[in-house]
N, C-alpha and C positions, 0 to 999 in steps of 0.2 A: 514254179512258174504252172499255173494248169495247160497240156498243150495243147487243151483242143483252144485257149486264147490263141497262140500260137497261129493256129490256124485257122483260127478268124480273120488275124493283122496278116496271113499274104494274101488269103484272098481276096481281104477290102484290097490288097494294093495289086495284085494279081488276076480278076477277074476271068472266072472262066476254068482254072486253072485247078486237075486234080492235083491234091494238099492230103499228104497221110503224117501226124505226129505221134509219134512213140516219145514214150517215158518211162522208164519202170518208177524213178524216187523225185520224181519235178523237178532236176536241175542239170540231167544228163536227158541231151533229144538225142534222138534222131528222123531223120522227115525224107518224104519222096514226096519230090513234086514234078508234077512232068506242066509245062505251058506253052502254047506255042507263044513265047516271046523270047524263049529261050536259041528260037533257032539263030542261027549263026553268028549267039554269041558265046564270047572266051570263058571259060570256065571260071577265071575273077571274074567277070561279068554278073553273069547268073548266080559267082554268090552275092556278090555288091549286094543284086536287086535285093535278094529274101532277107541281107543285111541288113538294108533301108527299110523292108516291110518290118521287122521285128522293133525294131527300134533300142532303143538304148538299154535293154533289162538284156540283150547279149551282154557274155562278160557278167554281168554284176546278179540277178536271180538265175537265169540261163547259165552253169559254168560251160557243157560244150553244145557242141550241137554236128552236128555229122549228117551233111547234105548228099543228094544222090538226086541229080537234078537235069533232067532230061526235056528235050523235045517232043513232039508226037511221029516227028522223022526216025528220030532213034528208036521207039518206044518201035513199028513195024516196021524197023531194019533188023 
């Protein structure tokens, strides 16, 4: 799956987020997402939001996904 497709799915689910997705082989991905919706949420809750945005390809076409999820406040600190 093209990293741009993943990025667009995340942006559709999280308008206004800053999203950067990278992959060297289109199977293993890393993503950095800064989103105000992450404020006050646990790490697990943040991951669930991203997994829901990506959809069923996670675990199929997407073999591995490393996530760096921050709120804007965490970036500023």
